[in-house]
ZAGU-421281 format. One record per atom (N, C-alpha, C): x, y, z. Coordinates in steps of 0.05 Angstrom, whole numbers, plus 32768, in hexadecimal, padded with zeros to 4 digits. Atoms other than C-alpha are relative to their C-alpha. Layout:
% residues N
XYZ;...
% end
This chain:
% residues 379
80117FE88000;800080008000;801280198000;7FF07FE88001;801C80447FEE;7FF780148015;80067FED7FEC;8020807C8020;7FF180187FF4;800F7FE88009;7FFC80BF801C;801180107FEC;7FF27FF08014;800E80EA7FE0;8005801D800A;7FFE7FE47FF8;8002812D8002;7FF88002801E;80057FFC7FE4;80028147804A;7FF5801C8005;800A7FE77FF5;7FD5817E8066;80067FFF801E;7FFA7FFF7FE4;7FF0819280AA;7FF38019800C;800E7FEA7FF1;7FC581BC80D9;801080058019;7FF07FF87FE8;7FEE81E1810D;7FEE800F8013;80117FF37FEC;7FC481F1814A;7FE37FF67FFE;801B800A7FFE;7F7F81DB8161;7FEB80158004;80137FEA7FFC;7F5A821D815B;7FE57FFA7FF4;801C80038008;7F1182288149;7FFE7FF97FE3;80028006801C;7F1D822780FE;80097FE37FFA;7FF5801B8006;7F4681E780FF;7FEF7FE9800A;801180167FF8;7F1481BE8127;7FEB7FFB7FEB;801380048016;7EE381CA80EE;800E7FF27FE8;7FF1800C8016;7F1981B980BA;80037FE28004;7FFD801D7FFB;7F25817580DB;7FE77FF17FF8;801A800E8006;7EDB816380D6;7FF980027FE3;80087FFC801C;7ED181808090;80117FEE7FEE;7FEF80108011;7F0D815C8072;7FFB7FE28004;8007801D7FFB;7EF7811A8093;7FE77FF97FF1;80198005800E;7EB281218075;80047FFE7FE1;7FFB7FFF801D;7ECE8130802F;801E7FFE7FFC;7FE380038002;7F148113802E;800B80047FE4;7FF27FFD801A;7F4481267FF7;80107FE77FFB;7FF280198006;7F5F80E87FD5;801E80038001;7FE380007FFE;7FA780D87FE5;800C80158012;7FF77FEB7FEE;7FAB810D801B;7FFE7FF7801D;800080067FE3;7FBD81048064;7FFE801B800F;80037FE87FF0;7FA781388098;800D7FFB801B;7FF280027FE7;7FD2814480D5;7FFA80198011;80047FEA7FED;7FC2816F8112;801880018013;7FEB7FFC7FED;7FFD818B8138;7FF680148015;800B7FEF7FEB;7FE781A7817B;800F7FFC801A;7FF480027FE5;800781B781BE;7FED7FF68014;801580077FEC;7FC581AD81E3;7FEF7FEA7FF6;801280178007;7F9B816E81E4;7FE380087FFF;801B7FF68001;7F5C819881EC;8001801E7FFA;80017FE48006;7F4881DC81D2;7FE7800D800B;80187FF37FF5;7F19820D81F5;7FF180107FEB;80107FEF8011;7EE0823081D2;7FFD801B800D;7FFF7FE67FF4;7EE8827A81DE;7FE4800B8007;801B7FF67FFB;7E9D828881DB;7FF47FF7801B;800A800A7FE6;7E92825E821A;801280078017;7FEE7FF97FEA;7ECC827A8242;7FF3800F8016;800D7FF27FEA;7EA282AD8268;7FEE7FEE8011;801180137FF1;7E728275827B;80107FEE8012;7FEE80117FEF;7EAB824A8295;800980108018;7FF77FEF7FEA;7EC6828482BE;7FE980058014;80177FFA7FEE;7E80829282DA;7FF67FE6800D;800A80197FF4;7E76824882EB;7FE77FF57FF4;8018800A800E;7E3E823E82B9;80067FE87FEF;7FF88017800F;7E65820A8292;80187FF3800E;7FE7800D7FF7;7E9981D682A6;801580057FEA;7FEB7FFD8013;7EDC81DA8285;7FFD7FEC7FE9;800380158015;7ECD8199825F;7FEA80087FEC;80157FF98012;7E8D81B58242;800980157FEC;7FF77FEB8012;7EB381EF8223;80197FF97FF0;7FE88009800E;7EED81C68207;7FFA7FEB7FEB;800180158015;7EF6819B81C9;80187FEE8004;7FEA80147FFD;7F1F815C81D3;800C7FFB7FE5;7FF38002801B;7F50815F8199;800A7FE47FFB;7FF7801C8004;7F6A811881A5;7FE87FF07FF6;8018800F8008;7F2380FC81A0;7FF780097FE4;80097FF6801A;7F1281298164;80137FF67FEA;7FED800B8014;7F528114813F;7FFA7FE37FFB;8006801D8004;7F4180CB814B;7FE77FFC7FF0;801A8003800E;7EF980D48134;800180087FE3;7FFE7FF7801C;7F0F80F780F4;80167FF37FF1;7FEA800E800E;7F4980C980E3;801880127FFB;7FEA7FED8003;7F7B810280EC;80187FF68010;7FE880067FF2;7FC380F480FE;800580178014;7FFD7FEC7FEB;7FD181188140;801D8000800A;7FE67FFC7FF5;801481348156;7FFE80148017;80017FEE7FE9;80158150819C;801B800D8004;7FE77FF17FFE;804B8185819C;7FFC801D7FFA;80037FE38003;805881CF819B;801180097FE8;7FF27FF58017;806981F08159;801180188008;7FEE7FEA7FF9;80A5821F815E;800C800C7FE7;7FF57FF58019;80B4822D8115;7FF57FF27FE7;8009800B8019;80A8821F80CC;801980027FED;7FEB80018013;80DF8209809C;7FF37FFD7FE4;800F8001801A;80C0821C8059;80107FF37FEA;7FF0800E8014;80FA82038030;7FFE7FE28002;8003801D7FFC;80F581BE804E;7FE37FF88002;801C80047FFD;80A981C58054;7FFB7FEE8019;8002800F7FE7;80AA81B0809D;7FF780138016;80077FF37FE7;808981C680DE;80147FF98015;7FEC80057FEB;80BE81CD8114;7FF27FFF801B;800C80047FE6;80AB81B38158;801480028017;7FEF7FFE7FE8;80C781BE819E;80077FE4800A;7FF7801A7FF5;80F0818081B0;7FF67FE87FF1;800A80168010;80D18155817A;800980037FE3;7FF97FFE801D;80E181448131;7FEC80117FF1;80127FEF8010;80C4817380FD;7FEB7FEF7FF2;8016800D800F;8083816280D9;7FFF800C7FE4;80007FF7801C;80858166808D;7FE380077FF7;801A7FF8800B;804D81888067;800280067FE2;80037FF5801B;803681958021;7FF0801A8001;80107FE87FFB;800081C68037;7FFF8003801E;80017FFC7FE4;800281E5807C;7FEB80168006;80137FEC7FF7;7FCD820C80A2;80058005801E;7FF97FF87FE5;7FDA823380E2;7FE9800E800E;80167FF57FF0;7FA682418117;80077FFC801E;7FF480057FE5;7FCD82488158;7FF880158014;80087FEB7FED;7FAB82848178;801580158004;7FEE7FEA7FFA;7FD282BB8199;800E7FFC801B;7FF080027FE8;800582C481D0;7FFA80178013;80047FEA7FED;800082ED8210;801380177FFA;7FF07FE88005;801A8335820A;7FFE80128018;80017FEF7FE8;80278353824E;801680158001;7FE87FEE8000;80688377823D;7FF9801E7FFF;80057FE38002;804783BA822A;7FF8800D801B;80087FF57FE6;802F83C28273;80157FF98014;7FEB80057FEC;806683C982A6;7FF57FF18017;800880107FE8;8061839582DD;7FEA7FEC7FFA;801680128006;8029836F82BA;80097FE37FFF;7FF6801C8002;8054833182AC;80037FF4801C;7FFC800A7FE4;8062832B82F7;7FE67FFF8010;80177FFC7FEE;801F83418314;7FE57FFD7FF3;801A8003800D;7FE8833482E0;7FFE7FE57FF2;80058019800E;7FC882FA82BC;7FF580077FE5;800A7FFC801B;7FC082FA8271;7FEA7FEC7FFA;801680118006;7F7E82DF8258;80057FEE7FE7;7FF980108018;7F9A82C78215;801C7FF58004;80138013800C;7FA882908205;7FED7FF58015;801580087FED;7F6782768224;80087FE7800F;7FFA80197FF4;7F8182308231;801080028019;7FF07FFC7FE8;7FB782468261;7FF380128014;800D7FEF7FED;7F8B827C827F;7FEE7FF18013;8012800F7FEE;7F59824A829A;800F7FF48017;7FF0800B7FEA;7F8F822982C3;800880168013;7FF97FE97FEE;7FA6826D82DD;7FE880098010;80187FF77FF2;7F5E827F82EE;7FF97FED8017;800580147FEA;7F56823E8316;801380068017;7FEE7FFA7FEB;7F948251833D;7FF8801A800F;80097FE77FF3;7F7882978349;7FE87FFA8012;801780087FEF;7F3782788363;800A7FF3801A;7FF5800E7FE8;7F60824D8393;800B80158013;7FF67FEB7FEF;7F83828B83AD;7FEA8010800D;80167FF17FF5;7F4282B083B5;7FF17FF28016;800E800F7FEB;7F26827883E0;800F8001801B;7FF17FFD7FE7;7F5C82878414;7FF68019800F;80097FE97FF2;7F4882B7844C;800F801A7FFA;7FF07FE98007;7F8182E68438;800580027FE2;7FFC8000801D;7F7982DB83ED;7FF8801A7FF3;80077FE7800F;7F6D831083B7;7FE280078003;801C7FF77FFD;7F2E833983C1;7FFA80177FEC;80047FEA8013;7F3883748391;80097FF77FE4;7FFB800C801A;7F32835A834A;7FFC80157FEA;80027FEC8015;7F3E8385830C;80067FF37FE5;7FFB8008801B;7F3D837A82C1;800980187FF0;7FF77FEB8012;7F6483A4828F;7FF77FF87FE4;800A8005801B;7F4183A8824C;7FE280027FFF;801D7FFB8000;7EFC83C2823B;7FF17FF57FE8;800F800D8015;7EEA839781FF;7FEC7FEC800B;801480137FF8;7EB483638200;800C7FEA8011;7FF380157FF0;7EE6832F821A;80058009801C;7FFA7FF67FE5;7EFA835B8255;7FE680038011;80197FFB7FF2;7EB2836E8267;7FF37FE58008;800B801A7FFA;7E9983268263;80107FF28016;7FEF800D7FEC;7ED4830D828B;7FFB800A801C;80037FF57FE5;7ECD833D82C4;7FE47FFA800C;801B80067FF6;7E81833382C9;7FFE7FE38008;8000801C7FF9;7E8D82E882CA;800F7FFB801A;7FF180037FE7;7EC282ED8300;7FF0800B8018;80107FF47FEA;7E95831B8329;7FE87FEF8008;801680137FFA;7E5D82E88324;800A7FE8800F;7FF680197FF6;7E8982AE8337;800C8003801C;7FF07FFF7FE8;7EB582C68370;7FF08001801A;800F80017FE7;7E8082D583A5;7FF67FE48007;8008801B7FFA;7E66828E839E;80177FEF800A;7FE8800F7FF8;7EAC827283A4;80078006801E;7FF97FF97FE5;7EB9829983E4;7FEC7FF58014;8014800A7FEE;7E7782868403;80037FE28004;7FFC801C7FFE;7E84823D83F3;80187FF98012;7FE880047FEF;7EC782448417;7FFC800A801C;80067FF67FE5;7EA482618454;800A801C8005;7FF57FE57FFD;7EBE82A88446;7FEB80147FF8;80127FEA8006;7E9982EA8442;8009800E7FE7;7FF87FF38019;7E9A830783FB;7FFE801F8001;80057FE37FFF;7E8C834E8414;801980107FF9;7FE87FF18006;7ED58362840C;800880007FE2;7FFA8001801C;7ED5835283C2;7FFA801B7FF2;80057FE98011;7EDB838C8391;800A7FFB7FE4;7FF98006801C;7EE0838E8346;8002801B7FF1;7FFC7FE8800F;7EF983C18314;80087FF97FE3;7FF98003801C;7F0083C882C8;800E80197FF7;7FF07FE98009;7F3583F582AA;80047FFE7FE2;7FFC8000801D;7F3784098261;8009801C7FF7;7FF67FE78009;7F5B843F823A;7FED80107FEE;80147FF28010;7F1D84528212;7FE47FFA800C;801B80097FF8;7ED284448215;80007FE28001;8004801D8001;7EBC83FE8226;7FF27FF97FE6;800E800B8017;7EA583D381ED;800280117FE6;7FFC7FF28019;7EC383FB81B4;7FF97FED7FE9;800980128016;7EA583E08174;7FE37FF98003;801C80047FFB;7E6083DA8193;7FF2801B8003;800E7FE78000;7E2A840E8192;7FFD800C801C;80027FF27FE6;7E1E844181C9;7FEB7FF48012;8015800D7FEF;7DDF841D81E1;800C7FE8800E;7FF380187FF3;7E0883DE81EE;801380098016;7FED7FF67FEC;7E3E84068212;7FF1800A8019;80107FF67FEA;7E098429823C;7FF47FE98011;800B80177FF2;7DE983E6824E;80157FF48012;7FEC800C7FEF;7E2A83CA8267;800B80138016;7FFA7FED7FEA;7E3B8409828E;7FEC7FFD8016;801680047FEC;7DF8840082B0;80047FE6800F;7FFD801A7FF3;7E0583B682BE;801880008013;7FE87FFF7FEF;7E4B83C382D9;7FFA8010801A;80067FF07FE8;7E3183FA8307;7FED7FF28013;8013800F7FF0;7DF783CF831F;800E7FEA8010;7FF180157FF3;7E2883988330;8016800A8012;7FEC7FF57FEE;7E5583C78357;801C7FFE7FF5;7FE58001800D;7E8F83C38325;8009801C7FF8;7FF57FE58007;7EBB84018320;800A80007FE3;7FF87FFE801C;7EC4841682D8;801280197FFC;7FED7FEA8005;7F01844082C5;800580017FE2;7FFD7FFC801C;7EFA8457827D;801480167FFA;7FED7FEC8009;7F2D84808257;801780048015;7FEA7FFF7FEC;7F63846E828A;80157FED7FF6;7FEA8010800B;7FA58456826E;80117FF48016;7FF1800E7FEC;7FCB84238296;801E80057FFD;7FE37FFB8000;8013843382A8;800F7FE7800A;7FF280177FF4;802583F682D2;7FED7FF08011;800E80117FED;800C83BC82FB;80137FF98016;7FF080087FE9;802683B18341;7FF37FEA800F;800C80167FF0;8018837D8376;7FE68008800C;80187FF87FF2;7FE183A78393;7FEE80147FF1;800F7FEC800E;7FC883D6835D;800680017FE2;7FFB7FF8801B;7FC183EC8315;8007801E8000;7FF87FE48001;7FE9842C830D;7FF8800C7FE5;80097FF38018;7FCB845D82DB;801280177FF8;7FEE7FEC8009;7FEF848F82B0;7FFA801C800B;80067FE67FF5;7FCB84C982D0;80098003801D;7FF57FFF7FE5;7FEC84B88312;7FEE7FF28015;8012800E7FED;7FAF84968333;80057FE27FFE;7FFD801D8000;7FA8844D8342;7FE67FF28007;801880117FFA;7F7384168344;800A7FE98011;7FF680167FEE;7F7E83E78380;7FF87FE57FF4;8005801A800B;7F83839F8369;80137FEC800B;7FEF80167FF7;7F9C835E8386;80047FEB7FEA;7FFE80128016;7F9083378346;7FF7800F7FE7;80057FF18019;7F93835482FF;7FFF7FED7FE9;800380108018;7F7A833382C0;800280127FE8;7FFC7FEF8017;7F90834F827C;7FF47FF47FE7;800E800A8018;7F648348823F;800780117FE7;7FF87FEF8017;7F86837C8212;800E7FEE7FEB;7FF6800F8017;7FA4836781CF;80187FEF8007;7FE980127FFD;7FD2832B81CF;801180027FE8;7FEC7FFE8016;800D831F81A1;80007FE77FEF;7FFD80188012;801C82F08167;80167FEE800C;7FEB80127FF7;804582B28178;801B80097FF5;7FE77FF48007;808E82C78177;800E7FF17FE9;7FF2800F8014;80A3828F8148;7FF880077FE3;80087FF7801B;807D82AE810E;801680107FF2;7FEC7FED800C;80B682E08105;80167FF17FF2;7FEA800E800D;80E882AA80F1;7FF87FEE7FE9;800980118016;80BD828880BC;8004800B7FE4;7FFF7FF3801A;80C582BA8084;7FE580047FF4;801C7FFC800A;807982BB807D;7FF9801D8003;80097FE47FFF;805882FE8070;7FF08005801A;800E7FF97FE7;8040832080AF;7FF3801B7FFD;800D7FE58000;8010835A80BB;800F80128014;7FF17FEE7FEE;8026839780E4;80007FF6801D;8000800A7FE4;801383738125;80117FE68003;7FEF80187FFF;804083378114;7FF07FE67FFC;801080178005;800683098103;80037FF87FE2;7FFD800A801B;800682DE80C4;7FED800F7FED;800F7FF08013;7FEF83088089;7FF37FEE7FEC;800E80128013;7FB982E38062;7FEE80107FEE;80137FF48013;7F9082F48025;7FE57FF48002;801C80097FFF;7F4782E58015;7FFE7FE17FFF;8001801E8002;7F58829B8008;800A7FF38019;7FF580097FE7;7F768295804E;801D7FF57FFC;7FE480068004;7FBB8288802F;801180178009;7FED7FEB7FF9;7FF682AD804B;8009800D7FE6;7FFD7FF18019;800482E38018;80197FFA7FF0;7FE78006800F;804B82CC8007;80057FE27FFE;7FFC801D8002;80418281800A;7FE57FF27FFC;801A800B8005;800582607FE8;7FFB7FE4800D;8003801B7FF3;8012821D800C;7FFD8002801E;80037FFC7FE4;800B823B8051;7FE780128005;80197FF27FFA;7FC68250806B;80008008801E;80027FF97FE3;7FB3827180AD;7FE4800B8005;801A7FF77FF8;7F73828180D3;7FFF8004801E;80027FFB7FE3;7F5B82978117;801080198008;7FF37FE97FF5;7F7C82CA8144;801C80047FF6;7FE47FFE8008;7FC282BB812A;8002800B7FE4;7FFF7FF6801C;7FAF82D480E4;7FF5801C7FFF;800A7FE58005;7FA5831A80CB;7FF780027FE3;800B7FFE801B;7F778322808F;8006801C7FF4;7FF57FE7800A;7F9983588065;7FEA80107FF2;80147FF18010;7F5F836A8036;7FE78005800F;801A7FFD7FF0;7F2683608068;80067FFD801D;7FF980037FE3;7F41836D80AE;7FE87FFF8011;801680047FED;7F14835780E6;800B7FFE801C;7FF680037FE4;7F1883578132;80077FE38006;7FF8801B7FF9;7F39831B8152;7FEB7FF58014;8017800B7FF1;7EF882FB8169;7FFB7FE37FF7;8004801C8006;7EE682B2816D;7FEC7FFB7FEA;801480048015;7EAB82BB813E;800D7FFE7FE4;7FF38000801A;7EDA82CA8104;80107FE67FFC;7FF1801A8002;7F05828D8114;7FED7FE97FFA;801480158005;7EC782618115;7FF880017FE3;800A7FFE801C;7EAF827C80D2;80157FFC7FEB;7FEA80058013;7EF3827480B2;80037FE27FFB;7FFD801D8003;7EEE822880BC;7FF77FF57FE6;8009800C801A;7EC38216807F;801080097FE8;7FF07FF98017;7EE88241804C;801D7FF68001;7FE5800A7FFD;7F2B822B8068;80017FE27FF8;8000801D8007;7F1981E18063;7FFD7FFC7FE2;80048003801D;7F0081EA801C;801980087FF0;7FE87FF7800E;7F3F82108006;80187FEE8004;7FEB80147FFC;7F6E81DE8026;7FFC7FE87FEE;800680178012;7F4C81A78000;800680077FE3;7FFB7FF8801C;7F4E81CE7FBF;801E80027FFA;7FE47FFC8005;7F9781E07FC7;800F7FE67FFE;7FF180198000;7FAF819A7FD7;7FF97FEF7FE7;8008800E8019;7F8981807F9A;8007800F7FE7;7FF87FF18018;7FA581B57F6C;7FEA80107FF4;80167FF0800A;7F6381DA7F64;8003801D8008;7FFF7FE37FF9;7F5782257F66;7FF38006801A;800B7FF97FE6;7F4C82417FAB;7FED80187FFC;80157FEC8003;7F1282717FB7;800280148017;7FFF7FEC7FEB;7F1082B37FDD;7FE97FFE8014;80157FFE7FEB;7EE982BC801E;8000801C800B;80027FE57FF5;7ED082FE8037;7FEF7FFE8019;801080017FE8;7EBB82FE8080;7FED80178002;80137FEB7FFE;7E7E83268090;800B80178011;7FF57FE97FF2;7E8B836C80AA;7FF88001801D;800980007FE5;7E63836580E9;7FF17FE68007;800E80187FF8;7E43832E8111;7FF080068019;80107FFD7FE8;7E1083268148;80117FF68017;7FF180077FE8;7E3683288189;7FEC7FFC8017;801080057FE8;7E15830881C6;801380018018;7FED7FFA7FEB;7E3A83258202;7FF37FF8801B;800C80097FE7;7E2D83018244;800880128017;7FFC7FEF7FE8;7E2983228288;800A7FF08018;7FF680107FEA;7E4682E982B1;7FEA7FF1800E;8017800F7FF6;7E0082D182C1;7FF07FF77FE8;800F800A8017;7DCB82B28295;7FF080167FF3;800B7FE7800C;7DBF82F48272;8015800A7FEC;7FED7FF78014;7DDD83128233;7FF580187FF1;80077FE98010;7DDD83508208;80087FFB7FE3;7FFA8004801C;7DD8834C81BC;8008801A7FF4;7FF67FE8800D;7DFE837D8191;80087FFA7FE4;7FF78000801C;7E0583888147;7FF9801A7FF3;80057FE6800B;7E0D83CB8126;7FF280128014;800F7FEF7FEE;7DD983F98144;7FEC7FF08011;801380117FF2;7DB183BE815F;800A7FF9801C;7FFA80097FE5;7DAF83AE81A9;7FE77FF4800D;8016800D7FF2;7D83837F81D1;800D7FF18018;7FF6800E7FE9;7D8B835D8215;7FEB7FEE800C;801380117FF3;7D6B8326823D;800C7FE48006;7FF8801B7FF9;7D7182E1825B;7FFD7FED7FE8;800480118017;7D5682C3821B;801780017FEC;7FE97FFE8011;7D9382DD81F6;80177FEF800B;7FEC80127FF5;7DC082B78226;7FF97FE37FF8;8007801B8007;7D9882788218;80067FFB7FE2;7FF88003801C;7DA2828581CD;801E7FFC7FFD;7FE380028001;7DED828F81D7;80087FE4800A;7FFA801A7FF5;7DEF82508202;7FFA7FEA7FEB;800780148014;7DCC822881CB;801480007FE9;7FED7FFE8016;7DFA82438195;801B7FF48007;7FE680097FF7;7E39823581BD;80017FE28004;8000801D7FFB;7E2681F081D3;7FFD7FF07FE6;8004800D8019;7E1081DE818D;801B7FFF7FF0;7FE77FFF800F;7E5381F4816F;80147FED800D;7FED80117FF2;7E7E81D281A3;7FF87FE27FFD;800A801C8001;7E53819381A2;80057FF37FE6;7FFA800B801A;7E60818A8158;801B7FF47FFE;7FE580098001;7EA9817C8167;80087FF08019;7FFB80107FE8;7EA4815881AA;7FF97FE37FFB;8006801B8009;7EA88113818C;80027FEC8017;
% end
């Protein structure tokens, strides 16, 4: 029996790649082997992260088991961390393991933490990205909070949807944790710090709704306040004031994986892989990229999970076309999407353009959408 003629190698188990695994298994390309290279045996779904933090989902409910998915789809699995790409040899370089050869490669590895721009953050703050490692850090924070002398003043830096959802979820969860440990949650305080308005990119009605929710929940909101440094006991602001904090979570922009710089692949100004409408890196037609690690040059979009999810079908189709020598097709992501922003409880706010609506039924809709998507890959 002859071996495979061509190798598609997927680097990273992000949202787009979990769909690619399933799509290529349903419609396999003849003579082609699919390999998944991933550092993590399970991948979290970002849309359910606030629910995990709030205690509304278990960690298992919000994760996709990549080992099981690879087995179910007949994908060769290599558990290892990519550290480079040798384009001349057409090989993925791994940390402490032999390289993996490819004919067509696709990269969906997410983003790396970026705490360097804030003095003291690397020592005294917790980066939310990447999500997989953040959940372990959050569990350790919960453990510290359960101690009588544990952190009580919690702050989040970053006023986007991710930061707002995270803080509301933490604020919902921690009082329950302290009561369960026999402690009084009265000393808990929460603050959100952002250098502009909260929820930039959403309409003013949505911003006003969340300002109201934060105020009702007793969360201090510091808008238009630029962070200078993070210390062991506070967030120092550039105007000379400070926000007291025993634990600081950072949701501001993360960075591209550092190994991208050594690949010779085209990068956007932020250091992310520069891709065109076909999801091919602009200077190498045999390397594709999707998700947060990619920057779409012609149609830039925010680094949001919804775009990674929607990139899955066109990415799978173009990988198949490329490996079979067919013409790839462009994909244009929609300009806006319906965002369902949770409040840390079973309640959500819908936002799209000038549209805004809120209610418990929207959380139930979000819950149905999220469970349905994750369930499709939890083999």
